[in-house]
TIVO-869992 format. One line per 10 residues: number of its first residue (from 1); their letters; for each residue x, y, z of N, C-alpha, C, O. Coordinates in Angstrom, 3 decimals. Atoms other than C-alpha are relative to their C-alpha. Example, Ala and Ser with C-alpha at 12.3 -4.5 7.8 and 13.67 -1.06 7.14 Angstrom:
<atoms>
1 = as = 0.890 -1.190 0.000 12.300 -4.500 7.800 0.900 1.200 0.000 1.936 1.181 0.665 | -0.820 -1.190 -0.060 13.670 -1.060 7.140 -0.770 1.090 0.730 -0.261 2.198 0.899
</atoms>
This chain:
<atoms>
1 = menklvkkii = -0.907 -0.635 0.909 60.208 -0.864 -36.693 -0.643 1.524 -0.046 -1.099 2.142 -1.008 | 0.593 -1.174 -0.071 59.111 2.249 -35.155 1.093 1.047 0.347 0.877 2.200 0.719 | -1.307 -1.211 -0.183 62.866 3.845 -34.831 0.306 0.634 -0.986 0.395 0.020 -2.049 | 0.251 -1.618 0.518 63.120 7.198 -36.304 1.627 -0.278 -1.252 1.926 0.277 -2.310 | -1.633 0.116 0.602 67.026 5.769 -37.392 0.089 -0.746 -0.752 1.046 -0.809 -1.522 | -0.487 1.631 1.100 66.296 2.339 -39.240 -0.307 1.184 -1.397 -1.254 1.930 -1.645 | -0.180 -0.054 1.232 67.281 3.338 -42.465 -1.393 -0.640 -0.740 -1.814 -1.778 -0.535 | 1.228 0.499 1.079 64.134 3.060 -45.064 0.792 -0.479 -1.946 1.264 0.147 -2.896 | -0.752 0.057 1.763 65.380 1.073 -48.415 -0.999 -0.432 -1.085 -1.916 -1.043 -0.535 | 0.616 0.372 0.891 63.584 0.352 -51.742 1.303 -0.795 -1.098 2.385 -0.282 -1.382
11 = ldtdmgvdcd = -0.772 0.575 0.560 65.129 -2.427 -53.878 -0.298 0.023 -1.126 -1.473 0.311 -1.354 | 0.416 -0.047 1.974 65.156 -2.592 -57.937 0.847 -1.539 -0.217 1.630 -1.670 0.724 | -0.108 1.458 0.298 66.139 -6.109 -58.873 -0.007 -0.474 -1.482 -1.066 -0.287 -2.081 | 0.289 0.385 1.373 66.942 -7.597 -62.463 0.272 -1.615 0.529 1.261 -2.164 0.045 | 0.209 1.396 -0.571 66.134 -11.421 -60.351 -0.561 -0.686 -1.127 -1.551 -0.410 -1.805 | 0.168 1.500 0.825 66.475 -14.845 -62.397 1.118 -0.186 -1.136 1.053 -1.055 -2.006 | -0.962 0.050 1.170 69.721 -14.021 -64.557 1.470 -0.671 1.164 2.089 -1.659 0.768 | -1.178 0.491 -0.705 72.676 -14.663 -61.612 -0.459 0.080 1.628 -1.519 0.595 1.982 | -0.031 -0.610 -1.476 73.139 -14.518 -57.667 0.063 0.921 0.515 -0.116 0.870 1.731 | -0.352 -1.216 -0.819 73.787 -11.290 -56.854 -1.370 1.048 0.808 -1.375 1.870 1.724
21 = davalailln = 0.854 -0.180 -0.431 70.466 -10.663 -56.574 -0.967 -0.299 1.215 -1.757 0.416 1.833 | 0.754 0.528 -0.760 69.229 -13.260 -54.456 0.477 -0.081 1.352 -0.125 -0.561 2.313 | -0.959 -0.021 -1.386 71.964 -12.732 -51.745 -0.678 1.329 0.301 -1.346 1.631 1.290 | 0.060 -1.627 -0.335 71.489 -9.170 -51.997 -1.723 -0.109 0.980 -1.913 0.012 2.190 | 1.438 0.638 -0.146 67.763 -10.069 -51.505 0.218 -0.253 1.394 0.134 0.596 2.281 | -0.019 0.526 -1.344 68.338 -12.288 -48.591 0.746 0.820 1.443 0.482 0.715 2.641 | -0.943 -0.803 -0.935 70.984 -9.888 -46.904 -1.185 1.159 0.682 -1.371 1.421 1.870 | 0.889 -1.234 -0.683 68.121 -6.861 -46.925 -1.170 -0.953 1.268 -1.590 -0.789 2.413 | 1.173 0.521 -1.303 65.661 -9.331 -45.461 0.115 -0.375 1.216 -0.691 -0.225 2.135 | -0.913 -0.005 -1.292 67.809 -10.247 -42.952 0.143 1.122 1.393 0.106 0.986 2.616
31 = khiageieig = -0.389 -1.551 -0.358 68.490 -6.629 -41.984 -1.782 0.506 0.479 -2.080 1.457 1.203 | 1.495 -1.162 -0.231 64.380 -5.817 -41.862 -0.561 -0.485 0.707 -1.433 0.145 1.305 | 0.604 0.399 -1.077 63.533 -8.566 -39.706 0.426 0.197 1.264 -0.310 0.267 2.248 | -0.630 -0.392 -0.979 66.183 -7.853 -37.475 -0.256 1.749 0.612 0.233 2.122 1.679 | 0.817 -1.538 -0.177 64.432 -3.834 -37.413 1.631 0.560 -0.186 1.782 1.417 0.685 | -0.654 -0.763 0.616 67.920 -2.656 -38.967 0.015 1.221 -0.789 0.536 2.337 -0.790 | 0.706 -0.913 1.238 66.067 -1.555 -41.960 -1.324 0.305 0.034 -1.895 -0.022 1.073 | 1.310 0.519 0.422 62.717 -1.182 -43.271 0.135 0.110 -1.900 0.678 0.927 -2.643 | -0.125 -0.131 1.856 62.131 -2.290 -47.284 -1.642 0.204 0.171 -2.521 -0.394 0.792 | 1.078 -0.592 0.040 59.476 0.031 -48.308 -1.004 -1.052 -1.353 -2.140 -1.526 -1.334
41 = citasstreg = 0.911 1.042 0.729 58.802 -2.073 -51.557 1.627 -0.903 -0.792 2.711 -0.823 -0.215 | -0.426 0.533 0.513 60.705 -4.191 -54.031 -0.255 0.222 -1.399 -1.476 0.359 -1.478 | 0.184 0.312 1.055 60.946 -4.137 -58.014 0.380 -0.513 -0.852 1.533 -0.145 -1.078 | -0.964 0.636 1.020 61.837 -6.226 -60.773 0.198 0.601 -1.258 -0.697 0.838 -2.068 | -0.283 -1.095 1.132 63.861 -4.223 -63.341 0.208 -1.198 -1.320 1.229 -0.938 -1.957 | 0.152 0.494 0.769 63.335 -6.875 -65.841 -1.686 -0.580 -0.195 -2.652 -0.310 0.520 | 1.547 0.358 0.524 60.160 -8.712 -67.815 0.356 -1.086 -0.146 -0.376 -1.706 -0.917 | 0.101 1.231 0.097 61.581 -11.821 -67.501 -0.794 -1.040 0.597 -1.206 -0.792 1.730 | 1.064 0.385 -0.905 59.309 -14.738 -66.683 0.510 -0.525 1.907 1.655 -0.798 2.267 | -0.900 0.091 -1.243 59.853 -15.352 -62.919 0.461 0.808 0.800 0.656 0.509 1.978
51 = atatvqaitn = -0.690 -0.772 -0.700 61.301 -12.414 -62.000 -0.511 0.144 0.872 -0.093 -0.531 1.812 | 0.651 -0.378 -1.183 59.169 -11.139 -59.715 -0.651 -1.037 1.354 -0.710 -0.771 2.555 | 0.299 1.032 -0.748 57.681 -14.749 -58.532 1.308 -0.494 1.108 1.287 -0.975 2.242 | -0.866 0.537 -0.816 61.071 -15.365 -57.641 0.784 0.979 1.232 1.677 0.717 2.038 | -0.263 -1.254 -1.276 61.519 -12.198 -55.347 -1.094 -0.543 0.869 -0.806 -0.876 2.019 | 0.783 0.529 -1.193 58.059 -13.427 -53.852 0.388 -1.302 0.437 0.656 -1.234 1.636 | -1.025 1.273 -1.052 59.647 -17.374 -52.890 0.355 0.866 0.552 -0.452 1.130 1.443 | -0.859 0.293 -1.214 62.157 -15.760 -51.147 -0.645 0.749 0.879 -0.666 0.350 2.044 | 0.725 -0.973 -0.983 60.331 -13.187 -49.522 -0.853 -1.081 0.939 -0.617 -1.365 2.114 | 0.817 1.384 -0.940 57.641 -16.154 -48.464 0.799 -0.724 0.693 0.317 -0.957 1.802
61 = yygvhlpiga = -0.622 0.570 -0.956 60.495 -18.099 -47.047 0.612 0.774 1.109 0.900 0.326 2.219 | -0.300 -0.705 -1.553 61.575 -15.379 -44.825 -1.224 0.792 0.771 -1.170 1.817 1.451 | 1.303 -0.794 -0.408 58.102 -14.498 -43.936 -0.705 1.311 0.239 -1.515 1.811 1.020 | 0.314 -1.756 -0.563 58.027 -11.026 -44.542 -0.670 0.005 -1.647 -0.411 -0.584 -2.697 | 0.791 -0.091 1.261 55.492 -9.828 -46.957 -0.238 1.814 -0.198 -0.673 2.780 0.428 | -0.641 -1.856 0.665 56.487 -6.495 -49.086 -0.782 -0.240 -1.625 -1.026 -1.232 -2.312 | 0.571 0.276 1.359 54.854 -5.124 -52.260 0.986 0.105 -1.282 1.836 0.984 -1.422 | -0.871 0.486 1.564 56.499 -6.343 -55.832 -0.491 0.761 -0.681 -1.711 0.908 -0.602 | 0.452 -0.686 1.367 56.294 -4.154 -58.772 0.677 -0.846 -1.212 1.830 -1.237 -1.032 | -0.258 0.629 1.700 56.909 -5.778 -62.286 0.400 1.234 -0.906 -0.317 2.230 -1.003
71 = maspslecdk = -0.046 -0.577 0.942 58.510 -4.113 -64.760 -0.904 -0.044 -1.142 -1.484 -1.077 -1.476 | 0.904 0.143 1.006 56.548 -2.892 -67.664 0.640 0.050 -1.256 1.578 0.836 -1.385 | -0.716 0.223 0.871 57.483 -3.917 -70.931 0.386 1.360 -0.857 -0.047 2.406 -0.374 | -0.774 1.066 0.532 59.383 -3.529 -73.497 0.785 -0.777 0.477 1.129 -0.208 1.513 | -1.114 0.697 -0.774 61.789 -5.901 -72.296 0.901 0.032 -0.876 0.850 0.097 -2.104 | -1.426 -0.434 0.871 65.334 -5.508 -72.986 0.447 -1.405 -0.295 -0.274 -2.336 0.062 | -0.730 0.896 0.861 67.708 -8.044 -74.799 0.332 -0.753 1.218 0.250 -1.977 1.115 | -0.828 1.258 -1.126 69.168 -9.646 -71.507 -1.623 -0.461 0.930 -1.589 -1.225 1.895 | 0.919 1.170 -0.663 65.784 -10.875 -70.248 -0.813 -1.192 -0.740 -1.818 -1.738 -0.285 | 0.025 1.188 0.508 65.536 -13.530 -72.643 1.358 -1.111 0.963 1.493 -2.333 0.923
81 = innygkavkd = -1.342 0.907 -0.965 68.689 -14.961 -70.276 -1.069 0.110 0.986 -1.750 1.094 1.273 | 0.984 0.319 -1.026 66.602 -16.806 -67.621 0.533 -1.292 1.017 -0.354 -2.141 1.107 | -1.096 0.559 -0.270 69.028 -18.879 -65.829 -0.533 -0.726 1.652 -0.140 -1.775 2.161 | 1.144 1.203 -0.893 65.949 -19.416 -62.539 -0.672 0.503 0.258 -1.388 0.005 1.127 | 1.106 -0.336 -0.306 63.794 -17.114 -62.505 -1.828 -0.968 -0.092 -2.659 -1.044 0.813 | 0.598 0.641 0.485 61.281 -19.327 -64.542 -0.044 -1.176 1.057 -0.931 -1.221 1.909 | -0.212 0.907 -0.926 62.469 -22.378 -62.656 -0.526 -0.117 1.811 -0.871 -1.111 2.450 | 0.360 -0.283 -1.470 61.683 -21.036 -59.027 -0.924 0.244 -0.081 -1.503 -0.003 0.977 | 1.276 -0.403 -0.569 58.383 -19.675 -59.802 -1.071 -1.565 -0.242 -2.189 -1.833 0.199 | 0.990 1.062 0.178 57.426 -23.217 -61.255 -0.002 -1.123 1.136 -0.723 -2.117 1.225
91 = lygtkdssqd = -0.517 1.279 -0.740 59.083 -25.114 -58.436 -0.517 0.554 1.470 -0.400 -0.252 2.393 | 0.505 -0.197 -1.141 57.542 -23.161 -55.541 -1.749 0.704 -0.170 -2.565 0.801 0.747 | 1.322 0.160 0.396 54.286 -22.231 -57.464 -0.132 1.606 0.464 -1.298 1.921 0.704 | 0.370 -1.653 0.160 54.491 -18.203 -57.038 -0.489 0.505 -1.103 -0.582 -0.251 -2.070 | 0.617 -0.417 1.124 52.934 -15.818 -59.400 0.624 1.289 -0.091 0.669 2.121 0.816 | -0.330 -1.622 0.229 54.478 -12.769 -61.145 -0.718 0.939 0.206 -1.899 0.706 -0.053 | 0.716 -0.988 -0.446 53.296 -9.693 -60.067 -0.453 0.798 -1.122 0.372 1.260 -1.911 | 0.407 -0.885 1.016 50.996 -7.779 -62.361 -0.134 1.680 0.599 -0.811 2.568 0.081 | 0.086 -1.447 -0.570 51.677 -4.537 -59.898 1.193 0.691 -1.228 2.168 0.039 -1.603 | -1.549 -0.766 0.454 54.162 -1.923 -61.991 0.645 0.837 0.221 0.232 1.993 0.321
101 = avlllrktla = -1.096 -0.128 -0.562 56.998 -1.281 -61.081 -0.004 1.925 0.454 0.036 2.466 1.559 | 0.073 -1.309 0.010 56.868 2.423 -61.748 -0.883 0.971 1.145 -0.500 1.874 1.888 | 1.318 -0.534 -0.343 53.468 3.381 -60.454 0.364 -0.517 2.057 -0.065 0.221 2.944 | -0.010 0.383 -1.169 54.613 1.228 -56.906 1.209 0.604 0.278 1.378 0.749 1.489 | -1.244 -0.575 -1.060 58.225 2.928 -56.460 -0.833 2.054 0.163 -0.509 2.747 1.128 | 0.808 -1.142 -0.043 55.892 6.508 -57.029 -0.638 -0.291 1.225 0.082 0.078 2.153 | 0.854 0.695 -0.794 53.292 4.987 -54.606 1.072 -0.100 1.297 0.858 0.690 2.217 | -0.681 0.432 -1.226 55.947 3.725 -51.981 0.610 1.734 0.350 0.273 2.379 1.343 | -1.182 -1.610 -0.612 58.476 7.450 -51.866 -1.102 0.769 0.191 -0.926 1.590 1.091 | 1.242 -1.227 -0.185 54.799 9.497 -52.124 -0.289 -0.371 1.637 -0.298 0.552 2.452
111 = qqegkctiaa = 0.473 0.334 -0.955 53.866 7.775 -49.217 1.025 0.068 1.539 0.755 0.116 2.738 | -0.591 0.512 -1.679 56.345 7.313 -46.547 0.783 1.862 0.726 1.273 2.889 0.257 | -0.968 -1.180 -0.609 57.848 9.941 -44.256 1.784 0.124 -0.195 2.705 -0.692 -0.219 | -1.903 0.161 -0.006 61.457 10.891 -44.523 0.387 -0.107 -1.420 -0.392 0.019 -2.365 | -0.776 0.129 1.162 64.001 10.391 -47.189 0.124 -2.229 0.379 -0.091 -2.919 1.375 | -0.570 1.149 0.077 65.128 6.719 -48.281 1.209 -0.549 -1.164 1.670 0.171 -2.050 | -1.323 0.441 1.008 67.944 4.642 -50.272 -0.904 -0.823 -0.845 -1.916 -1.474 -0.588 | 0.133 1.220 1.168 67.439 2.777 -53.145 1.149 -0.698 -0.919 1.957 -0.141 -1.662 | -1.400 1.202 0.377 69.838 -0.339 -54.202 -0.993 -0.379 -1.556 -2.054 -0.921 -1.866 | 0.205 0.980 1.665 69.757 -1.030 -58.039 0.511 -0.483 -0.411 1.494 0.049 -0.927
121 = igplsnmerl = -0.560 1.316 0.730 70.647 -4.092 -59.305 0.174 -0.221 -1.153 -0.817 -0.879 -1.466 | 0.663 0.465 1.360 70.907 -4.640 -62.873 -0.485 1.479 -1.100 -0.101 2.649 -1.105 | 0.551 -0.951 1.078 69.517 -2.478 -65.348 -0.891 0.707 0.429 -1.901 0.190 0.908 | 0.801 -1.101 -0.220 68.036 1.139 -64.793 -1.294 0.118 -0.307 -2.048 1.054 -0.043 | 1.416 -0.785 1.316 65.060 0.849 -67.100 -1.372 0.316 1.433 -2.354 0.961 1.064 | 1.082 -0.803 -0.589 62.643 1.490 -63.546 0.527 1.325 0.014 -0.008 2.157 -0.719 | -0.640 -1.249 -0.633 64.819 4.407 -62.148 -0.338 0.660 -1.418 -1.225 1.501 -1.275 | 0.253 -1.006 0.773 64.673 5.949 -65.701 -1.683 0.132 -0.208 -2.227 1.236 -0.228 | 1.385 -0.246 0.107 61.164 5.579 -66.105 -0.614 0.933 1.450 -1.500 1.787 1.409 | 0.494 -0.474 -1.353 60.534 6.697 -62.531 0.347 1.574 -0.497 -0.531 2.285 -0.985
131 = lksgadeisp = -0.118 -1.087 0.210 62.592 9.883 -63.026 -0.555 0.511 -1.517 0.026 1.571 -1.752 | 0.696 -0.520 1.033 60.510 10.589 -66.601 -1.355 -0.002 0.686 -2.003 0.852 0.081 | 1.139 0.419 -0.186 57.484 9.799 -65.059 -1.050 1.679 0.530 -0.327 2.582 0.951 | 0.459 -0.825 0.289 54.774 12.546 -64.852 -0.512 0.469 1.421 -0.286 -0.285 2.367 | 0.773 0.088 -1.620 52.920 13.933 -61.620 -1.187 -0.613 -0.766 -1.334 -0.767 -1.978 | 1.232 0.824 0.168 49.572 12.141 -61.368 -0.875 -0.115 1.398 -0.583 0.700 2.274 | 0.870 0.662 -0.932 47.161 10.759 -58.865 0.738 0.003 1.110 0.428 0.552 2.168 | -0.868 0.415 -1.218 49.790 9.714 -56.771 0.902 0.939 0.850 1.143 0.795 2.048 | -1.053 -1.179 -0.551 52.190 12.786 -56.160 0.090 1.190 -0.940 0.582 0.995 -2.052 | -0.026 -1.414 0.643 51.930 16.463 -57.446 1.586 0.213 -0.715 1.836 1.103 -1.528
141 = ldgeglvrek = -1.508 -0.171 0.593 55.879 15.969 -58.328 0.221 -1.071 -1.134 -0.230 -2.203 -0.964 | -0.226 0.447 1.044 56.747 14.652 -61.219 1.508 -1.108 0.587 1.807 -1.073 1.781 | -0.522 1.110 -0.414 59.481 11.650 -61.073 1.337 0.755 0.676 1.523 0.522 1.870 | -0.971 -0.502 -0.401 62.773 13.834 -60.711 -0.274 0.774 1.512 0.446 0.618 2.498 | 0.364 -0.894 -1.201 61.036 16.288 -58.058 0.011 -1.367 0.956 1.063 -1.567 1.565 | -0.028 0.980 -0.812 60.044 13.033 -56.118 1.147 -0.708 0.841 1.270 -0.884 2.053 | -1.048 0.684 -0.268 63.184 11.235 -56.303 1.107 1.137 1.205 1.723 0.853 2.232 | -0.508 -0.836 -1.059 64.617 14.589 -54.844 -0.190 0.657 1.288 0.453 1.398 2.031 | 0.857 -0.508 -1.333 62.126 15.033 -52.264 0.084 -1.133 1.484 -0.025 -0.878 2.683 | 0.388 1.141 -0.634 62.080 11.371 -50.935 1.616 -1.097 -0.112 1.886 -2.093 0.558
151 = vseifvlrgi = -1.210 1.085 -0.012 65.566 9.728 -51.918 1.131 0.478 0.543 1.583 1.460 -0.044 | -1.367 -0.929 -0.486 68.662 10.758 -49.960 1.272 -0.981 -0.772 2.262 -0.345 -1.133 | -1.189 0.547 0.754 71.119 7.992 -51.697 -0.846 -1.040 -1.183 -1.979 -1.513 -1.088 | -0.115 1.216 0.820 71.385 5.590 -54.808 0.856 -0.664 -0.356 1.733 -0.142 -1.045 | -1.172 0.593 -0.117 73.488 2.977 -54.730 -0.361 -1.193 -1.209 -1.272 -1.975 -0.940 | -0.244 0.701 0.807 74.068 0.946 -58.045 0.663 -0.947 -0.815 1.538 -0.691 -1.643 | -0.706 1.201 0.646 75.089 -2.028 -59.296 -0.055 -0.467 -1.232 -0.746 -1.466 -1.426 | -0.017 -0.244 1.551 75.687 -1.703 -63.063 -1.013 0.677 -0.501 -1.724 1.156 0.382 | 1.138 -0.564 0.199 73.137 -0.197 -65.028 0.398 1.378 -0.668 1.204 2.136 -0.128 | 0.190 -1.177 0.807 72.726 2.641 -67.723 -1.270 0.961 0.012 -2.413 0.524 -0.130
161 = lsgiapsvlr = 1.360 -0.808 0.276 70.378 5.681 -67.816 0.017 0.681 -1.171 0.953 1.475 -1.263 | -0.403 -0.557 1.216 70.020 6.858 -71.177 -0.724 1.431 -0.149 -1.923 1.615 0.059 | 0.830 -1.656 -0.150 69.154 10.674 -71.467 -0.270 0.577 1.252 -1.194 1.368 1.437 | 0.881 -0.314 -1.417 68.942 11.113 -67.766 1.190 1.044 0.038 2.195 0.625 -0.537 | -0.931 -1.037 -0.050 71.154 14.205 -67.240 1.080 -0.285 1.281 0.519 -1.119 1.991 | -0.317 0.825 -1.061 73.444 13.332 -64.499 0.016 1.066 1.083 0.154 0.499 2.167 | 0.789 -0.992 -1.160 72.606 16.377 -62.152 -1.277 -0.634 0.829 -1.469 -0.545 2.041 | 1.093 0.747 -0.624 69.502 14.402 -61.577 0.119 -0.492 1.334 -0.578 -0.195 2.305 | -0.480 0.389 -0.735 71.633 12.273 -59.613 0.513 0.560 1.227 0.773 -0.302 2.066 | -0.714 -1.338 -0.724 73.056 15.228 -57.350 -0.878 0.145 1.101 -1.399 1.233 1.343
171 = lrrgkqarvl = 0.918 -0.049 -0.771 70.958 13.944 -54.471 0.220 0.533 1.417 -0.578 1.050 2.199 | 0.174 -0.442 -1.720 72.621 14.586 -51.198 1.341 0.944 0.226 2.351 0.243 0.291 | -0.592 -1.099 -0.187 74.799 17.954 -50.658 0.805 0.267 -1.108 1.984 0.601 -0.992 | -1.087 -0.295 1.023 75.905 18.339 -54.251 0.498 -0.814 -0.540 1.146 -0.392 -1.497 | -0.966 1.199 0.186 77.415 14.930 -54.799 -0.716 -1.220 -0.944 -1.852 -1.654 -0.753 | 0.938 0.544 0.572 76.567 12.779 -57.231 -0.059 -1.641 0.496 0.729 -2.207 1.254 | 0.244 1.382 -1.264 75.092 9.203 -56.142 1.514 -1.275 -0.491 2.012 -1.557 -1.581 | -0.941 0.755 0.767 77.816 6.740 -56.081 -0.455 -1.018 -0.750 -1.665 -1.242 -0.781 | 0.348 0.944 0.581 77.922 3.996 -58.142 1.358 -0.899 0.548 2.488 -0.492 0.819 | -0.730 0.995 -0.442 79.417 0.657 -57.098 0.671 -1.099 -0.792 1.326 -1.966 -0.214
</atoms>
């Protein structure tokens, strides 16, 4: 995947409730394998049991090994709904990740060359926490600065950012991020 024209993607997903996340991940993994995109990391925007284990099971199926981050507590109300996360974890014997999602997002963004696209499915808890994160040993930039520097587009399927000014999402030529 040396091609500089290959789009870099970060996926943030609330895996374990409905099928849109599994289908989106499968599509991205197929494109990653074909060399059409490069997935930098995958983070779970849910603390439900099996969320990251399901991501791991799906990536294992495709033979792709990627960093996977888990959302830190507190849990969201929707995390009580677990339609398949725990079942997949139990069936395939994968384990939930202990890697903090926001730290993984910061690390992935700071280390990448050029800009990437973030696709966020579900609650935007990780995105909100990323934007509110401060400078640290990973990057001298705070979260908002890191996103401005390293993200060209953010695609959102559902989600709410509480307390984040809309101007933070004006990333490309002064236009607000697309909302699907």
